[in-house]
C-alpha positions as CSV (number, residue, x, y, z in Angstrom):
1,L,108.3,78.9,148.5
2,F,111.1,78.9,146.1
3,R,111.3,76.1,143.3
4,S,113.6,75.1,140.5
5,T,113.8,72.4,138.4
6,I,117.1,71.4,136.7
7,T,116.9,68.9,133.6
8,Y,120.1,67.9,131.6
9,Y,119.9,67.4,128.2
10,A,122.0,65.3,126.3
11,T,123.6,66.6,122.4
12,D,121.1,64.9,120.6
13,N,118.2,67.1,122.6
14,L,119.7,70.4,123.0
15,D,117.8,73.7,122.6
16,K,118.5,74.9,118.8
17,Y,118.3,78.3,119.9
18,V,121.0,77.8,122.8
19,M,123.1,75.8,120.9
20,R,123.2,78.5,117.9
21,S,124.1,81.4,120.3
22,V,126.9,79.2,121.8
23,R,128.4,78.3,118.4
24,D,128.2,81.8,117.6
25,N,130.9,82.7,120.6
26,Y,132.4,79.8,120.5
27,E,132.5,78.1,116.9
28,N,135.4,75.8,117.6
29,Y,134.5,73.9,120.6
30,Y,132.0,70.8,120.7
31,I,129.1,70.9,122.7
32,S,128.6,68.0,124.8
33,G,125.3,68.5,126.6
34,M,123.5,71.2,128.6
35,D,121.7,72.0,132.1
36,K,118.5,73.9,131.8
37,I,117.6,75.5,135.3
38,E,113.5,76.5,135.3
39,Q,113.1,78.8,138.0
40,P,109.3,80.3,138.5
41,G,109.4,84.1,137.9
42,N,112.7,84.0,136.3
43,S,114.1,83.3,132.6
44,D,115.0,80.5,132.1
45,V,118.8,79.6,132.6
46,F,120.8,77.3,130.3
47,L,124.5,76.3,131.6
48,V,126.1,74.4,128.3
49,Y,129.3,72.3,129.0
50,I,131.6,72.7,125.8
51,S,135.4,71.7,125.0
52,N,138.1,72.2,122.4
53,H,141.6,70.3,122.5
54,D,142.4,73.2,124.7
55,S,140.3,73.3,127.3
56,F,136.9,72.9,128.9
57,K,134.5,75.2,129.8
58,T,131.0,75.7,131.1
59,V,128.8,78.6,129.5
60,E,125.7,80.5,131.2
61,V,123.2,81.3,128.1
62,I,120.4,83.9,129.5
63,G,118.3,85.1,126.4
64,D,120.9,86.5,124.2
65,D,123.4,86.1,126.9
66,V,126.3,84.4,126.5
67,V,128.6,84.0,129.7
68,L,131.7,82.3,130.4
69,V,131.4,80.8,133.9
70,K,133.8,78.1,134.1
71,D,137.2,77.6,132.1
72,I,139.5,74.5,132.5
73,R,142.8,74.2,130.6
74,K,143.9,70.4,129.7
75,A,147.1,69.3,130.7
């Protein structure tokens, strides 16, 4: 039986390590929130929502890896 848990965190409750990892890669972006996905037997996955004056991005953080998942340009 496969189960996963997704928890949303607002900016005042974000994981500090994940925030630092994202800011190291996207220093000119505002972090607006984060989802933590927990799956038994797998590493936790964090989806972090960031933006600046040009775009909205979603980045995935697993361990030390930060990967761009979605990039939407503002009009």
